[in-house]
N, C-alpha and C positions, 0 to 999 in steps of 0.2 A: 821699259819704254812710257814715253811721254802720254797724257791723257788731255782731254779738253778741258780739264781743272786747271791745267799749268798756265793756260793761256791768259786768265785773269790774276794769277800770281806772278805774272811777267810784269815789271814796272819800269824797265829801263826807256824812258821816253825818248831819249836822243836816237834810239835805232828803231823805234816803233813808227811805221807809217799809218799802219791802220790796225785797230783791235776791236775785235767784237764777239759775240758769242759764236765759238765754233770756228773762227779763223784768226789769224794775225800775220801781218806783212811786215818784214824787218829789212833795215839796212844791212848790208854786209859790213866788214871790218873795213876801216878807213883806206888801209892798203889794198884792197880789193875793188873800191868803188868805180875804178875805170873799167872793170871786167865784168862785175857782176851787179845787176840792178837791184836785186833785192831776193830775200827768202820768204817763201810762203808757207804756212803750216795751217793745215786744214783738216778738221774732222768732220766729214760730210755726215748729215742726218738725213733721216727721210722728209722728202721734199725741199731740202736746202739747195739742191742742184736739179734743175730741168734734163731731162733727156736731151733736149736739143740745146743745151748750154754750149756756146760757141766762142773759140778764142779768134779775136781779129788780129791778122797777121800785123807783125812789126819787123820783120827781117832779123829777128834774133833767135839763138838757140835757146831751148830751155829743157832743163833736166827734171825728171818727175819720179820721186820714188813714192810708191803705193804699197799700203798693207792690208791685205785684205783679211785678216785674222790668222793666217798660216805662215805667209813669208812677205818679205819686203822685195819688190822687183822696180829695178831702175829702167828708165826709158828717156832716150834722147830725141828730143823733138828738133830737127835740125832748123836752120833759119827759115822762117814762115814767110811766104808770099801769098798763102791762100788762107781761108778761114777753116778752122779745125773744130769738129764737133767732138767734145770730151765728156759731155754730160751723163752719158750711161756708164761710161768706164768710172768715173769720177765718183758715181753714186754707190757703186759696189764696193768701194775702197773705205776702211775704218779710220786710215789716216793718209794724208798725202803730204808730204816734204817736197817743196817745188823751188828749184833755183833758176831765176830768172836771170840770163846774162844780157849784158849791154851789146849793142852792135859791134860785131866782131869780136865779142869777148871770150866766147868759146874756143876760138883760135889759139887765144895765147895759153890755153891749158892742153891743147891738144897737137898743134902744130898742123894739124889736117886742113887742106883744102875744104874750105866750107862749101864750096858750090858742089862737092860729093854728098853733101848732107840735106841740102835744101829740100824742104817739103817731104822730107822723110822723118819717120819713127823707127828707131833701132834700139834693141836691146842694149843698154848701156854696157852690160858684161862683155859683150862681143867687142865693143871698141876700146874700152879701157878696163880690163878685169880687176887690176889691182884698184884703181880708184874706186870702182864698183863695189868692191868687197869692202873697203876701209869705209865708204860713206854709209854702206848699209850697216856695219858693224855699230858706228857712232849713233846712228838713227835708232837702233834696236837696243841700244845699252844705255842711252841717256835717260836721266832721272829728272830732269826739268829742262825748260827751253833755255835758261842761261847757259847749261853745260852743252847742249845740243849745238847751240848757236857758236859757241866758243871752240868747240870741237871740229865743226865744219870749217869754219875760218881758218884753222890750223891746217886743215888737209888742204885746202884750195891754195893758202899760200906756200906750202911745201910742193904743191905742183904746178906752179906758175913757172912756164917755159919762157914767156916772152915777156919782158917788162915793158918793152917800147916798141911801137911800130914806126915805120918810116914817116919822116915828118910829112911828106907829101900826102900819104894816106891819112895820117892824123889832121892834117890842116883842111883836106878836102871832105872829111867826115864831119868836122866841126863846122864848115861852111854850109854843107846840107843841114845839119840840125838848128844852127843858129839863124838860119834863112826860113825855116819851117818849111823846107823841101821846095823853096820856090827858085833857087840858083838853077841855073841852066848846065846841061853837061858841058856846054863851049864855055861859059862863065868860068866854070871850075878848072876846065883846061887852061884857059888862059892866066888864071891866077895862080896855078900849081906849077906852070911850066913842064906839064906832062901831056903828051897827047892823049885825046879822048879813048884811043883804043887802049893804051897803056892803063890809063886809070881805070877802065873797065876790067883789066885783067887783074889788078891787085885788089880791087872791090870785091870781084868774084872769089879770090883767092881767100882774102881775110875775112870776108863778110857772108859770101854766098849768094849775092846779089850785086848786079851791076849797079852803076852810079845813077843811071835814069830810074830803076825801078826802086832803089832805095828812097831816092827823093820823092816819089810818088808815095811809097809807105810813110815817110815821115809827114807829109803833107794831109794825108787823109786822117792819120793818128792824130794830127794837129785839130782837124775839123771834128773827129769825134770827141777830143777833150771839151771843145767848145760846145758842143751839142750835149754833153753831160752836165755842163754849169746850167745854173738855174734859169738865165735869164737871155740865152742866145737861141735866137731862130735859124732855121735851115738858110734863110737867106742871109743873116749875120756872118754864118760859118763861111759859106762860100765867098762872101765878099772879104772878110778877113783873112782867108786861106790864098787870096790873090787870083783867085779864078775869074775869067772874064765873063763868063755866063753859067746860069743854072744847069743846062744840058751837060756841059762838059763836066762841071762839079759831080752830077749825078751818074753820070759815065763812070768817071774815075772811083768814085765811091762804090758802086755798085761791081766794079772789075775786081775791087781789092776786099769789099767786105761781103759780097754775095747777095747784098739786099740794097734798097734805096735808102737814102737817108731818113725819110718818113717811115719807113719800116722799120728801121734802127731805133728810132724814137718811140715807136708804138710797142717795142719788145726789149726795152733795154735791159731787163732782168735776165734776158737770155744770152747776154753777150759780155764777155770780158775784154777789155783793153789795157795795154801797158798802163802802170801808173806812176812809174818812177824813170822811164827813159825820157830821151829828146828833150 
């Protein structure tokens, strides 16, 4: 099994998003980029992860394999619309291997209606025992990060069930992301030539959230990305994300993140937000 020393030994810059002591974020194989956002390998150490470390929701599924010194366990976090506190569980793991899917990405490997998984955490062995076993074996047997990433890529490429979504869904998804979540459901419907109800149905099936909910998640995550930059104030963030007034921005932010924008800024190290989506 790999160790923390393997992080510094990994030097493939074209696939490395972020690398530091104890963790690395990596891009998937080019053929998987529409479905998988990134892989994360983390070796939690004492004090690295706070007990209240929380994942900001982004409407995407996440697959987490954790090693506690005895065995590797896989958990599927369904498409998230609510903040999820993971600090305590992460702190008790010696190794975490995380697969972050793109919006609707996990549907391509499962074919499951994603609204059955929304905001749920499920033992991956209960959903896909074959893939769970194979992924666990690759993580356990890997001798370095190069080999583990190559093997994980191969497994996901072999288990890809749906290579393309409908043009209507793909276009609507792109419009929401490209607009930063500012396009209305009515505007989507008019551009796609699908009824608002039908668009809602296909988003619930492929993504696990409806069009309006996904737009709000994209919009707030864009605000978070702005707030995490060095020179963006809360006022600038709400103006750049198209909110008409501060109360509306604070309401949306708090309803998704569970805290106000100011409280988020005051406690940045306690939160994780997406780094490679949208």
